[in-house]
C-alpha positions as a Markdown table, in Angstrom:
| # | Residue | x | y | z |
|---|---|---|---|---|
| 1 | Met | 152.1 | 100.1 | 76.3 |
| 2 | Gln | 151.3 | 99.6 | 80.0 |
| 3 | Thr | 147.4 | 99.9 | 80.9 |
| 4 | Pro | 146.9 | 102.4 | 83.6 |
| 5 | Trp | 144.8 | 101.5 | 86.5 |
| 6 | Trp | 141.6 | 103.2 | 85.5 |
| 7 | Leu | 141.3 | 101.4 | 82.1 |
| 8 | Trp | 141.2 | 98.2 | 84.1 |
| 9 | Leu | 138.7 | 99.1 | 86.3 |
| 10 | Leu | 136.7 | 100.4 | 83.4 |
| 11 | Ile | 137.4 | 97.3 | 81.6 |
| 12 | Val | 135.9 | 95.4 | 84.8 |
| 13 | Leu | 133.0 | 97.5 | 84.9 |
| 14 | Ala | 132.2 | 96.9 | 81.1 |
| 15 | Ser | 132.7 | 93.1 | 81.6 |
| 16 | Val | 130.1 | 92.5 | 84.3 |
| 17 | Pro | 126.9 | 93.0 | 82.2 |
| 18 | Val | 128.3 | 91.5 | 79.4 |
| 19 | Phe | 129.0 | 88.3 | 80.9 |
| 20 | Met | 126.0 | 88.3 | 83.4 |
| 21 | Met | 123.4 | 88.7 | 80.1 |
| 22 | Ala | 125.8 | 85.8 | 78.0 |
| 23 | Leu | 124.8 | 83.9 | 81.2 |
| 24 | Asn | 121.4 | 84.7 | 82.0 |
| 25 | Met | 120.0 | 84.1 | 78.5 |
| 26 | Leu | 120.1 | 80.7 | 79.3 |
| 27 | Phe | 117.5 | 81.0 | 81.7 |
| 28 | Phe | 115.6 | 83.7 | 80.6 |
| 29 | Arg | 113.7 | 81.7 | 78.4 |
| 30 | Arg | 110.3 | 82.0 | 76.3 |
| 31 | Leu | 107.4 | 79.3 | 77.9 |
| 32 | Gly | 106.6 | 76.2 | 75.9 |
| 33 | Gly | 104.8 | 75.7 | 72.9 |
| 34 | Arg | 101.3 | 73.9 | 72.9 |
| 35 | Ala | 99.7 | 70.5 | 74.3 |
| 36 | Ala | 96.7 | 68.7 | 74.0 |
| 37 | Leu | 95.0 | 68.8 | 77.5 |
| 38 | Ala | 92.2 | 66.8 | 78.2 |
| 39 | Val | 90.4 | 69.5 | 80.3 |
| 40 | Ala | 91.1 | 72.9 | 79.6 |
| 41 | Pro | 92.4 | 74.8 | 82.6 |
| 42 | Ala | 90.7 | 77.2 | 84.7 |
| 43 | Val | 91.8 | 80.3 | 85.0 |
| 44 | Ser | 91.0 | 84.0 | 87.0 |
| 45 | Val | 92.2 | 86.8 | 85.1 |
| 46 | Leu | 92.3 | 90.0 | 87.3 |
| 47 | Ile | 92.9 | 93.4 | 86.3 |
| 48 | Pro | 92.9 | 96.2 | 88.5 |
| 49 | Ala | 91.7 | 99.5 | 86.6 |
| 50 | Arg | 92.0 | 103.4 | 87.9 |
| 51 | Asn | 91.4 | 106.0 | 85.5 |
| 52 | Glu | 92.8 | 103.1 | 82.4 |
| 53 | Glu | 90.2 | 104.4 | 79.2 |
| 54 | Lys | 92.9 | 104.6 | 77.1 |
| 55 | Ser | 93.7 | 100.8 | 77.6 |
| 56 | Ile | 90.9 | 99.0 | 79.2 |
| 57 | Gly | 89.1 | 98.4 | 76.6 |
| 58 | Leu | 91.8 | 96.5 | 74.6 |
| 59 | Ala | 93.3 | 94.8 | 77.7 |
| 60 | Ile | 89.9 | 93.3 | 78.0 |
| 61 | Asp | 89.3 | 92.3 | 74.3 |
| 62 | Ser | 92.6 | 90.5 | 74.4 |
| 63 | Val | 91.3 | 88.8 | 77.7 |
| 64 | Leu | 88.1 | 87.5 | 76.1 |
| 65 | Asp | 89.7 | 86.3 | 73.1 |
| 66 | Ser | 91.9 | 83.2 | 74.7 |
| 67 | Arg | 91.5 | 80.2 | 73.4 |
| 68 | Asp | 91.3 | 77.1 | 74.7 |
| 69 | Val | 91.1 | 78.2 | 78.9 |
| 70 | Glu | 88.3 | 78.0 | 81.2 |
| 71 | Leu | 87.9 | 81.9 | 82.0 |
| 72 | Glu | 87.2 | 84.2 | 84.6 |
| 73 | Leu | 87.9 | 87.8 | 84.1 |
| 74 | Ile | 87.4 | 90.3 | 86.5 |
| 75 | Val | 88.0 | 93.9 | 86.4 |
| 76 | Leu | 88.3 | 96.5 | 89.6 |
| 77 | Asp | 87.2 | 100.2 | 89.1 |
| 78 | Asp | 89.8 | 101.8 | 91.9 |
| 79 | Gly | 87.1 | 104.8 | 92.1 |
| 80 | Ser | 87.8 | 105.9 | 88.4 |
| 81 | Thr | 87.0 | 109.2 | 87.3 |
| 82 | Asp | 87.1 | 108.7 | 83.3 |
| 83 | Ala | 84.9 | 106.5 | 81.4 |
| 84 | Thr | 86.8 | 103.2 | 82.6 |
| 85 | Ala | 83.9 | 102.0 | 84.2 |
| 86 | Gln | 82.0 | 102.5 | 81.1 |
| 87 | Ile | 84.1 | 101.2 | 79.0 |
| 88 | Val | 84.0 | 97.9 | 80.9 |
| 89 | Arg | 80.3 | 97.5 | 81.2 |
| 90 | Glu | 80.1 | 98.2 | 77.3 |
| 91 | Arg | 82.3 | 94.8 | 76.8 |
| 92 | Met | 80.4 | 92.9 | 79.2 |
| 93 | Asn | 77.2 | 92.4 | 76.8 |
| 94 | Gly | 75.7 | 89.4 | 78.3 |
| 95 | Asp | 79.3 | 87.9 | 78.4 |
| 96 | Gly | 79.4 | 86.1 | 81.6 |
| 97 | Arg | 82.8 | 85.9 | 81.9 |
| 98 | Leu | 83.7 | 89.6 | 82.2 |
| 99 | Arg | 82.9 | 90.8 | 85.7 |
| 100 | Leu | 83.0 | 94.7 | 86.9 |
| 101 | Glu | 83.5 | 95.2 | 90.5 |
| 102 | Lys | 84.3 | 98.2 | 92.7 |
| 103 | Ala | 86.6 | 98.9 | 94.8 |
| 104 | Pro | 85.8 | 100.0 | 98.7 |
| 105 | Pro | 87.3 | 103.2 | 99.8 |
| 106 | Leu | 91.7 | 102.9 | 100.2 |
| 107 | Pro | 92.5 | 102.4 | 103.9 |
| 108 | Ala | 95.5 | 104.3 | 105.5 |
| 109 | Gly | 98.5 | 102.2 | 105.1 |
| 110 | Trp | 97.8 | 100.9 | 101.9 |
| 111 | Cys | 99.0 | 101.7 | 97.9 |
| 112 | Gly | 96.2 | 101.7 | 95.7 |
| 113 | Lys | 97.3 | 98.9 | 93.2 |
| 114 | Gln | 98.2 | 96.1 | 96.4 |
| 115 | His | 94.8 | 97.3 | 97.8 |
| 116 | Ala | 93.1 | 97.0 | 94.1 |
| 117 | Cys | 94.9 | 93.3 | 93.7 |
| 118 | His | 94.4 | 92.3 | 97.4 |
| 119 | Ile | 90.0 | 92.6 | 96.7 |
| 120 | Leu | 90.3 | 91.3 | 93.6 |
| 121 | Ala | 92.6 | 88.1 | 94.7 |
| 122 | Gly | 89.1 | 87.5 | 97.2 |
| 123 | Leu | 87.2 | 87.6 | 94.7 |
| 124 | Ala | 88.6 | 85.1 | 92.4 |
| 125 | Ser | 87.3 | 81.7 | 92.3 |
| 126 | Cys | 90.6 | 79.6 | 90.5 |
| 127 | Glu | 93.5 | 78.2 | 91.6 |
| 128 | Val | 95.4 | 79.8 | 89.2 |
| 129 | Met | 95.1 | 83.7 | 89.4 |
| 130 | Val | 96.4 | 86.4 | 86.6 |
| 131 | Phe | 97.8 | 89.3 | 87.8 |
| 132 | Leu | 97.4 | 91.9 | 84.7 |
| 133 | Asp | 97.8 | 95.5 | 84.0 |
| 134 | Ala | 95.4 | 97.8 | 82.5 |
| 135 | Asp | 97.5 | 98.6 | 79.9 |
| 136 | Val | 98.5 | 94.3 | 78.9 |
| 137 | Arg | 97.6 | 92.9 | 75.9 |
| 138 | Val | 97.8 | 89.1 | 75.5 |
| 139 | Glu | 97.7 | 86.7 | 72.8 |
| 140 | Pro | 95.2 | 84.5 | 72.3 |
| 141 | Asp | 97.3 | 81.5 | 73.5 |
| 142 | Ala | 98.8 | 83.4 | 76.6 |
| 143 | Leu | 96.7 | 82.3 | 79.3 |
| 144 | Trp | 96.3 | 78.4 | 78.2 |
| 145 | Arg | 100.3 | 78.7 | 78.2 |
| 146 | Leu | 100.9 | 80.2 | 81.4 |
| 147 | Ser | 98.5 | 78.0 | 83.3 |
| 148 | His | 100.2 | 74.9 | 81.8 |
| 149 | Ala | 103.7 | 76.3 | 82.9 |
| 150 | Met | 102.2 | 76.7 | 86.2 |
| 151 | Arg | 100.8 | 73.2 | 86.1 |
| 152 | Arg | 103.4 | 71.1 | 85.1 |
| 153 | Gly | 105.8 | 73.2 | 87.3 |
| 154 | Asn | 106.2 | 73.6 | 91.4 |
| 155 | Thr | 106.4 | 77.6 | 91.2 |
| 156 | Ala | 104.4 | 79.7 | 93.2 |
| 157 | Leu | 105.1 | 82.6 | 91.3 |
| 158 | Leu | 105.5 | 83.0 | 87.8 |
| 159 | Ser | 106.3 | 86.6 | 86.1 |
| 160 | Gly | 106.4 | 87.4 | 82.5 |
| 161 | Phe | 107.9 | 90.7 | 80.8 |
| 162 | Pro | 106.0 | 91.6 | 78.2 |
| 163 | Ala | 107.3 | 93.2 | 75.0 |
| 164 | Gln | 107.4 | 96.7 | 75.4 |
| 165 | Glu | 105.9 | 98.9 | 73.3 |
| 166 | Thr | 107.0 | 102.7 | 73.3 |
| 167 | Gly | 106.2 | 106.3 | 71.3 |
| 168 | Thr | 107.8 | 109.0 | 72.4 |
| 169 | Leu | 112.0 | 109.5 | 72.4 |
| 170 | Leu | 111.8 | 109.3 | 76.0 |
| 171 | Glu | 109.9 | 105.7 | 76.0 |
| 172 | Lys | 112.6 | 104.5 | 73.5 |
| 173 | Leu | 115.4 | 105.8 | 75.4 |
| 174 | Leu | 114.3 | 104.4 | 78.8 |
| 175 | Ile | 111.9 | 101.5 | 78.9 |
| 176 | Pro | 114.3 | 99.1 | 77.3 |
| 177 | Leu | 116.5 | 99.7 | 80.2 |
| 178 | Met | 114.4 | 97.2 | 82.3 |
| 179 | His | 116.1 | 94.5 | 80.2 |
| 180 | Thr | 119.5 | 95.5 | 80.4 |
| 181 | Val | 119.2 | 95.8 | 84.4 |
| 182 | Leu | 117.6 | 92.9 | 85.0 |
| 183 | Leu | 119.7 | 90.6 | 82.8 |
| 184 | Gly | 122.7 | 92.4 | 83.4 |
| 185 | Tyr | 123.1 | 92.6 | 87.3 |
| 186 | Leu | 120.8 | 89.8 | 88.4 |
| 187 | Pro | 122.4 | 85.9 | 88.3 |
| 188 | Leu | 119.5 | 84.2 | 87.4 |
| 189 | Pro | 120.7 | 80.8 | 88.4 |
| 190 | Gly | 119.9 | 82.2 | 92.1 |
| 191 | Val | 116.0 | 83.0 | 91.0 |
| 192 | Arg | 115.9 | 79.6 | 89.7 |
| 193 | Trp | 118.1 | 77.4 | 92.1 |
| 194 | Thr | 117.4 | 79.3 | 95.5 |
| 195 | His | 114.0 | 80.4 | 97.6 |
| 196 | His | 116.3 | 83.0 | 99.2 |
| 197 | Pro | 114.8 | 86.3 | 99.2 |
| 198 | Ala | 117.6 | 88.3 | 97.6 |
| 199 | Phe | 117.0 | 86.9 | 93.9 |
| 200 | Ala | 113.4 | 88.1 | 93.7 |
| 201 | Ala | 112.6 | 89.3 | 90.9 |
| 202 | Gly | 109.3 | 90.0 | 88.7 |
| 203 | Cys | 107.2 | 92.4 | 86.4 |
| 204 | Gly | 104.3 | 93.6 | 88.2 |
| 205 | Gln | 102.5 | 94.0 | 84.6 |
| 206 | Met | 101.7 | 90.2 | 84.6 |
| 207 | Met | 102.2 | 88.3 | 87.5 |
| 208 | Val | 100.9 | 84.7 | 88.0 |
| 209 | Val | 100.2 | 83.1 | 91.3 |
| 210 | Arg | 99.0 | 79.8 | 92.7 |
| 211 | Arg | 96.1 | 80.3 | 95.0 |
| 212 | Glu | 97.1 | 79.1 | 98.3 |
| 213 | Ala | 100.3 | 79.6 | 98.1 |
| 214 | Tyr | 99.3 | 83.3 | 97.3 |
| 215 | Arg | 97.2 | 83.6 | 100.6 |
| 216 | Ala | 99.6 | 81.5 | 102.7 |
| 217 | Ala | 102.4 | 84.3 | 101.8 |
| 218 | Gly | 99.7 | 87.0 | 102.5 |
| 219 | Gly | 100.0 | 87.9 | 99.2 |
| 220 | His | 99.6 | 91.2 | 98.5 |
| 221 | Ser | 98.3 | 92.7 | 101.6 |
| 222 | Ala | 101.9 | 91.4 | 102.7 |
| 223 | Ile | 103.4 | 94.3 | 100.1 |
| 224 | Arg | 100.2 | 97.0 | 100.9 |
| 225 | Ala | 102.5 | 100.1 | 101.2 |
| 226 | Ser | 104.7 | 99.6 | 98.6 |
| 227 | Leu | 104.8 | 101.4 | 94.7 |
| 228 | His | 106.6 | 98.7 | 93.6 |
| 229 | Asp | 105.5 | 94.9 | 93.4 |
| 230 | Gly | 107.5 | 93.7 | 90.8 |
| 231 | Ile | 109.9 | 93.0 | 93.7 |
| 232 | Leu | 108.2 | 93.1 | 96.5 |
| 233 | Leu | 105.7 | 90.7 | 95.7 |
| 234 | Pro | 108.2 | 87.6 | 94.8 |
| 235 | Arg | 110.4 | 88.4 | 97.5 |
| 236 | Ala | 107.2 | 88.4 | 99.9 |
| 237 | Phe | 106.7 | 84.6 | 98.7 |
| 238 | Arg | 110.5 | 83.4 | 98.7 |
| 239 | Arg | 110.3 | 84.8 | 102.7 |
| 240 | Ala | 107.3 | 82.5 | 103.0 |
| 241 | Gly | 109.5 | 79.1 | 101.6 |
| 242 | Phe | 107.9 | 79.1 | 98.0 |
| 243 | Pro | 109.4 | 79.2 | 94.7 |
| 244 | Thr | 109.6 | 82.3 | 92.6 |
| 245 | Asp | 110.0 | 82.1 | 88.7 |
| 246 | Leu | 110.3 | 84.4 | 85.6 |
| 247 | Phe | 110.5 | 84.5 | 82.0 |
| 248 | Asp | 110.6 | 86.3 | 78.8 |
| 249 | Ala | 107.1 | 87.3 | 77.6 |
| 250 | Thr | 107.9 | 88.8 | 74.5 |
| 251 | Asp | 105.9 | 86.5 | 72.2 |
| 252 | Val | 103.1 | 86.3 | 74.8 |
| 253 | Ala | 101.8 | 89.4 | 75.7 |
| 254 | Arg | 102.4 | 93.3 | 75.1 |
| 255 | Cys | 102.4 | 96.7 | 77.0 |
| 256 | Arg | 103.2 | 100.1 | 76.5 |
| 257 | Met | 103.7 | 101.3 | 80.0 |
| 258 | Tyr | 103.6 | 105.3 | 80.0 |
| 259 | Arg | 102.5 | 107.2 | 76.8 |
| 260 | Ser | 104.0 | 110.6 | 77.3 |
| 261 | Ala | 107.7 | 111.9 | 78.8 |
| 262 | Ala | 106.1 | 113.3 | 81.2 |
| 263 | Glu | 104.0 | 109.9 | 82.6 |
| 264 | Val | 107.8 | 108.3 | 81.8 |
| 265 | Trp | 109.5 | 110.6 | 84.3 |
| 266 | Ala | 107.0 | 110.4 | 86.9 |
| 267 | Gly | 106.1 | 106.7 | 86.5 |
| 268 | Leu | 110.1 | 105.8 | 86.9 |
| 269 | Ser | 110.4 | 108.0 | 89.7 |
| 270 | Lys | 107.9 | 106.4 | 91.6 |
| 271 | Asn | 109.9 | 103.1 | 91.5 |
| 272 | Ala | 113.1 | 104.3 | 91.6 |
| 273 | Arg | 112.1 | 104.8 | 95.5 |
| 274 | Glu | 112.1 | 101.2 | 96.0 |
| 275 | Gly | 114.6 | 100.2 | 93.9 |
| 276 | Met | 117.9 | 102.1 | 92.6 |
| 277 | Ala | 117.4 | 104.8 | 94.5 |
| 278 | Thr | 118.2 | 103.7 | 98.0 |
| 279 | Pro | 121.1 | 105.2 | 100.2 |
| 280 | Val | 123.1 | 102.4 | 99.1 |
| 281 | Gly | 121.8 | 101.7 | 95.8 |
| 282 | Ile | 122.3 | 105.0 | 94.4 |
| 283 | Gly | 126.0 | 104.8 | 95.0 |
| 284 | Val | 126.8 | 101.3 | 93.4 |
| 285 | Trp | 124.2 | 101.7 | 90.8 |
| 286 | Ser | 125.5 | 105.0 | 89.8 |
| 287 | Val | 129.0 | 103.4 | 89.5 |
| 288 | Leu | 127.7 | 100.2 | 87.9 |
| 289 | Leu | 125.7 | 101.8 | 84.7 |
| 290 | Leu | 127.5 | 105.0 | 84.6 |
| 291 | Gly | 131.0 | 103.0 | 84.1 |
| 292 | Gly | 130.1 | 100.1 | 82.0 |
| 293 | His | 127.7 | 101.8 | 80.0 |
| 294 | Val | 128.6 | 104.9 | 79.7 |
| 295 | Ala | 132.3 | 106.1 | 80.3 |
| 296 | Ala | 133.5 | 102.0 | 79.2 |
| 297 | Pro | 132.2 | 102.6 | 75.6 |
| 298 | Met | 133.2 | 106.1 | 75.6 |
| 299 | Val | 136.8 | 105.7 | 76.1 |
| 300 | Gly | 137.0 | 102.2 | 73.6 |
| 301 | Leu | 135.6 | 104.7 | 71.2 |
| 302 | Gly | 138.1 | 107.0 | 71.8 |
| 303 | Leu | 141.2 | 105.0 | 72.3 |
| 304 | Trp | 139.8 | 103.4 | 68.8 |
| 305 | Met | 139.7 | 107.0 | 67.2 |
| 306 | Ala | 143.2 | 107.9 | 68.3 |
| 307 | Gly | 144.5 | 105.2 | 67.0 |
| 308 | Ser | 145.5 | 104.0 | 70.6 |
| 309 | Pro | 147.8 | 100.8 | 70.8 |
| 310 | Leu | 145.0 | 100.1 | 73.7 |
| 311 | Ser | 142.3 | 100.2 | 71.4 |
| 312 | Trp | 143.5 | 97.2 | 69.7 |
| 313 | Gly | 143.4 | 94.9 | 72.8 |
| 314 | Trp | 140.1 | 96.8 | 75.0 |
| 315 | Thr | 137.9 | 98.7 | 72.7 |
| 316 | Pro | 135.8 | 95.6 | 71.6 |
| 317 | Leu | 135.5 | 95.0 | 75.2 |
| 318 | Leu | 134.8 | 98.5 | 76.5 |
| 319 | Met | 131.9 | 98.9 | 73.9 |
| 320 | Ala | 130.5 | 95.4 | 74.0 |
| 321 | Pro | 128.2 | 96.9 | 76.5 |
| 322 | Trp | 127.1 | 99.2 | 74.0 |
| 323 | Leu | 127.3 | 96.8 | 70.9 |
| 324 | Leu | 124.8 | 94.0 | 73.1 |
| 325 | Arg | 122.1 | 96.8 | 73.2 |
| 326 | Phe | 121.7 | 96.1 | 69.4 |
| 327 | Gly | 121.5 | 92.5 | 69.7 |
| 328 | Gln | 118.8 | 93.1 | 73.1 |
| 329 | Ser | 117.0 | 95.5 | 71.0 |
| 330 | Ala | 116.4 | 93.2 | 68.1 |
| 331 | Trp | 115.5 | 90.1 | 70.4 |
| 332 | Phe | 112.9 | 91.7 | 72.7 |
| 333 | Arg | 111.5 | 93.6 | 69.5 |
| 334 | Gln | 113.1 | 97.3 | 71.0 |
| 335 | Ser | 113.4 | 100.3 | 68.9 |
| 336 | Leu | 116.4 | 100.8 | 67.3 |
| 337 | Ala | 117.4 | 104.3 | 68.5 |
| 338 | Ser | 117.4 | 103.0 | 72.2 |
| 339 | Ala | 120.4 | 100.8 | 71.4 |
| 340 | Val | 121.7 | 103.7 | 69.2 |
| 341 | Leu | 121.3 | 106.3 | 71.9 |
| 342 | His | 122.1 | 103.6 | 74.7 |
| 343 | Pro | 124.3 | 105.6 | 76.6 |
| 344 | Val | 122.2 | 108.5 | 76.8 |
| 345 | Gly | 119.5 | 106.6 | 77.7 |
| 346 | Ile | 121.8 | 105.3 | 80.5 |
| 347 | Met | 122.6 | 108.6 | 82.0 |
| 348 | Leu | 118.7 | 109.5 | 81.5 |
| 349 | Leu | 117.7 | 106.8 | 84.1 |
| 350 | Leu | 120.5 | 107.9 | 86.3 |
| 351 | Ala | 119.2 | 111.3 | 86.4 |
| 352 | Ile | 115.7 | 109.9 | 87.1 |
| 353 | Gln | 117.2 | 108.1 | 89.9 |
| 354 | Trp | 119.3 | 110.5 | 91.8 |
| 355 | His | 115.8 | 112.4 | 91.5 |
| 356 | Ala | 114.2 | 110.6 | 93.0 |
| 357 | Phe | 116.8 | 110.3 | 95.8 |
| 358 | Leu | 116.9 | 113.6 | 96.3 |
| 359 | Ser | 113.5 | 114.1 | 96.4 |
| 360 | Gly | 113.4 | 111.4 | 99.5 |
| 361 | Leu | 115.7 | 113.2 | 101.2 |
| 362 | Arg | 113.9 | 116.3 | 101.0 |
| 363 | Gly | 110.9 | 114.8 | 102.0 |
| 364 | Val | 108.7 | 115.6 | 99.0 |
| 365 | Gly | 106.0 | 113.2 | 98.1 |
| 366 | Phe | 104.5 | 112.2 | 94.7 |
| 367 | Ser | 101.0 | 111.9 | 93.2 |
| 368 | Trp | 100.0 | 108.5 | 91.1 |
| 369 | Lys | 97.3 | 107.9 | 88.9 |
| 370 | Gly | 95.1 | 110.8 | 91.1 |
| 371 | Arg | 96.7 | 109.7 | 94.5 |
| 372 | Asp | 99.2 | 111.0 | 96.9 |
| 373 | Tyr | 101.8 | 109.6 | 98.4 |
| 374 | Ala | 104.5 | 110.7 | 100.9 |
| 375 | Thr | 107.9 | 110.1 | 100.6 |
| 376 | Thr | 107.5 | 106.7 | 102.7 |
| 377 | Pro | 103.8 | 105.5 | 101.6 |
């Protein structure tokens, strides 16, 4: 039986993420283990915090539990209207490693997080600076391993993808897709072997930088209007000629990005405007994701259920992106539901991208952390 052209197209779309993930898992590695050092490394941990009363306490506790490092922890209260500052003061309790600072008013043209990180960098005193979101909890040996990784290599910026904790169904369906998109479509050899800005990638939840390189690249002031530092901060470093890298931080840190379906939708919509939901990107990503992760598995399943002769040759490959999600779920400690309902998650992700894209066309702004942003911040 002759294979129709449209089936060949689906086979190609299904093959791309499978091949790319197989390649990328050779590069997306976890940090090395422990080794003895004569002197404990010095690390500045910098946490911007705006209305983070639900998470800031656990974040601070995890950092202060760090072992074998000379630690400086600075939390910047960025105009919080909840109990964030009070919780930080309670954690200080005479511990000289922890400081609470207050952010100045947000200047025009700045995104809140980028301004807060810019202020924090100016307050830090160590050569190695670790920017953490307030909802990240690190393991006791995380800071040692991060600083050791920076010192043994020539990387100027190292970004980790923590284990993503999820509660609501929408979180389980959508949050794990950050690994699907990253590992299925970004060739990590380009990240590792070149300095080209096109291969810039990272996770804004955990960024480790060298102080001098950060200053030379312009730091967060180089991306002051951005709402998505995960891509644009590594890109600024690469444009300045500095190498960046990323790693699997599943065994180093944990993070729960959002705590409700509404937060998931709002947060991913915010990131979409500087990610997939661009005039060029929206069409490309729709074809890649809808074709490779929804249409291809459904057609493969349909061929098998119908007993088509084509199913013997093509069903396994057509369904491979879906089947691969079960392995991803186990490796990155993700919900099994995210793998079972993978095609549904992809369709929801694309719905968010199109919502963000069409909202941008209409000039609709949005709010985040109590601040209003225009379509183009």
